[in-house]
N, C-alpha and C positions, 0 to 999 in steps of 0.2 A: 417476238414478245417484248424485248427491251425497246426496239424501235417504235413499237406501238405506243409505249409510254413516253419515251424521250423525244420523239419528233414534235409532238404538240408543245412540249416544254421548251424545246429549242426555238421553235417559232415564237413563243411568248417572250422568252428571254431576249432574243435578237430584235424583236419588235420594240421592246422597251429601250434597248440600247440605241437603236436608230431614232426613236422618238426623242431621246435626250440629245442626240447628235443634231437633229433638226432644230431643236430649241436653242442650242448653244452655238450653232453655226453662224448666225448673224453677229454674235458677240466676238468670237475668236477666229472665225473662218472655217469653212467646210473641211479643208484638208489639214487643219492645225492639229498638232499632237495634243494640245491642251483640250481641244474639243472632244477628241476620242477618249483621252484619259479621264476627263471629268464625266463623260458619258458612262464609262465603266464604273466610276464611283457612284453616280446616280443610280445605275442599275443595281448595284449591291445594296444601296440604301432601300430601294423599293422592295427588293426580294426579302431583305431581312425584316422590313416592316410587315410584310405580308405574313412572315413566319412567326411573328410575336405571339399569337395565340397558341401555336404549337410549343413555343418556348415556355410559356406560362404553365401549360399542362405538364411539360417535362419537369419543371421546377417543383410543382405540387406532388408529382409522383415520387421524385427523389426525396422530398421532404417527408412524405409518409413512410418511406422505407427507413429513413434516418430515425424517425420517432420510434419505430418498433424494433430497431436494432438490438436493444438490450433484451427484449423478450425472445428474439430469434437466437441470440447467443445462449440464453438459458435453455432453450429447447435443444440446441445442438450439444450442449454440455450434458443435459439430463439423459438424452437418448443417443449418446455417442456411439453405442454399440448396436443400435437398432435403427437401421436406415429407413425401413418401412414406417416404423412408428414416428420417426423424426419427420418424414415427409408428410404424414397424416396430420401431425400437430402443426406443421408449418402452414398447410392448406387451411386448417381450422383458424389459425391466427390471421391469415390473409382475409378469410371470410368474415371474421368478427370485426376486423378493423376497416374493411372495405378497401383493402390494398391489393393492387395488381402489380406483381413484381416486374411484369413486362411493360407496364405503362410508361416507364421512364425511357424505354427503348423505342417505342412507337413513334414519338415525335422526331427522334433522330433519324429513324428509317424513312419517315415521310419527307424529311429534308434532303436526303441523299440524292434522289433523282433530280431535284431542282438544282442542287449545286453541281451535279455531274453535267446537266444540260448547260449550265452557265459556263463551266470550264470548257466544254466541247465547242461552244460558240467562240470563245476567246482563243482557244487553241486553233480552231479552224481559220480564224483571221490571221493568226501568226503563220500558219502553214499554207495559206491560200487554198484552204479546203472549206468552201462555203457551207454554212449551216443556217437553217431557218430562213429568214427573209433575205439573207445574203445570196441564196441560191438564185442564179439567173441575173444577179445585179453585180456584174463584174466591176463596174466603175466604183460602186460603193465599197466593195470588198478591197479593191486596190487602194482606195483612199484611206481605209482603216489600216491596211497593211503597211503603207508607206509613211504613215504619220509618225512624227518624231517628238520626243520629249527630251529637252536638253541635248538635242542633236542625236539622240539614240532612238532607233525605230522600235515600235511596240513589239515587233517580232524578234528582236534581238535577245540573245541569252548570253550568259557568261561563257558557256562552252563554245558557242559559235560566233563569239565577238569578232573574230577575224574576218567573218563574212559580211560584217556591217560597215557602213561608211565611216563610223567612228569607233574603232575597236577599244581604245583606252577608255573612252567615256562610257561605252557599253559595259565594260567590266566594272568600272567604279560604281555606276548606277545600280547594276545588278547586285553587287556586294552590299551596298548600302540598304537596298530594299530587302534583301534576304536577312540581313542583321536586324533590321527593324521588325520584320515579320517574325523572326525567332524571339526577339525580346518581348513583343506584345503577347505572343502565345504563352511564353513563360510566366509573365506577370499575371495573365488571366488565370492560369492554372494555380499559381502560387497563392493568390489572394483567396481562391476558393478553399484551398487546403488549410491555410494558416488561420483564416478568419471565420469560415462558414462550415467547418466540419468539427463535430464533437471529438474530444480527445479519446473517448472510448470506442469510437467507430472502427470496426475491424477492417474497413476498406481504406483506411488512411495509408497504410503501407503500399498498397497497390497504386493509389493515386500519387504517392510520392515518386514511384518509379516512372509513371507516365509523365510526371512533371518534367523529367529530363529526357525521356525517350521521344515524345512528340516533337518538341522543338528541335532536337537533334536530327530527326528524320527529315523535317522540313528544311532544315539548314543544309543538309547534304543534297536533298532533291531539288532545292531551290535554284541551284546553279544551272539546272537544265530547263527552268521555267522561262518563257518569254516575258518581257517587261510588262506586256498587257495582262498576263496571268498573275504576275507578282503584284500588280496594282490591285487586282481583285483580292488576292489573299491578304495583302496588307490592310486594305479597307475593311474587309470582313473581320480581321483580327482586332482592329481598333474598335469596331462596333461591338464585338463580343466582350472586349475588355471593359468598355463603358457600360454595357448592359449588365455585366456581371457585377461591376462596382455598385450600380444603382440597386440591384436586387439585394446584395449583401448589406448595404447600408440601410435600406428601407424595409426589407422583409427578410431578416436573417433567420436561419434555422434555429430551433430551440436548443438550448444547452451549449451554444457555441460562443467563442469570444466576441463575434459580431453582435450577438444578441445582448451580451453584457454591455457592450459599447452603446448599442441602440437604447437600452433602458437608462443608461447613465445620461445620454444626451436628452432623452425625454424628461427625466427628472430635473435636469438643469434648466430646461426650457420652461417647465411648469413652475419651478421656483422663481424664475424671472417674472412670470406673469402673476405671481402671488397665489398660485394654486397649491393648496396643501393636501397631501395625500390623506386618504381616509384613515389609514393606520395611525398617522401622526396625530390627526384630530382626535381620535378615540383615546390615544394615550394622554393627550393634554386634558381632555374632559375628565378622564378617570383621576388624574392628579388634582384637578380643581375641585372635584366633588368629594375628595377624601376627607372624612371628618377629622377635625383637630381636637386634640385632647385638652379639656378645660382644667386648669390648675385650681385647686381649692384655695379659697381666700383665707388668709391668716387672721384669726381673731385676736383682739387686744387681750393682754394679760389679765386685765380686770374682769373680763367677761368669761374667762375660763373657769370651769367648775371642776372641783375635784370629784372624782368618782369613787 
């Protein structure tokens, strides 16, 4: 079942990788580590670009869930002792707002086979276990396997550094890439929690836990990843960090610090262009049209009459 899904994806992923290698070979050389490393980078960029529509759907689904969080909390509090009624009211809320609680998970699930296929191809190169278009092409597989970056082969890991031609360089490069991979993942998670999550969101505490758990897991597991796989993870983390930054800055969730900063930037930009908000204009008009009280003219003493 899984092979039926993964095999076509492995072929597609490996085909894109080899296509980038073909384009870059005249520049850096067919057996160059730079050619294969940049091919991996190009592969990640293509895959992540293809997945942008799924990412947009995921953001919209998460945004809808954030918007109805206060109402969900009210229902949970009101029907705390009645699970069945609570479930009925939740379903009613989802129906009225057009929200699907599983919609935010579907894009992530759809991405999983693609990323697993990508990881399998790169891991196959590292372990001389051909996948996709590398099957039956031993020369191309060996070229990718023996390619080096800073003297370190793409199959090298921190744990098996002694088996590579440059053990010290392999350990240093692996550590640097694992540290960068961990930092970029931490920054991506942190900017989401700090800037784009409302303070009253009940999911904040769970997200704070994941903020430290995920980077720690990848930091520990990263010592066993080949350099080629670390190149993939670092590239996709940098992409995720930049993509998350753009979304938070230009399309922030309502009621978040990011939205306040976005509105402040917009107001400052409008002020520079001489655009006055409608509210300010109405206030100025109401002040200008307010009637002024006319003071009575004082008559001369000679014209005053005694009553």
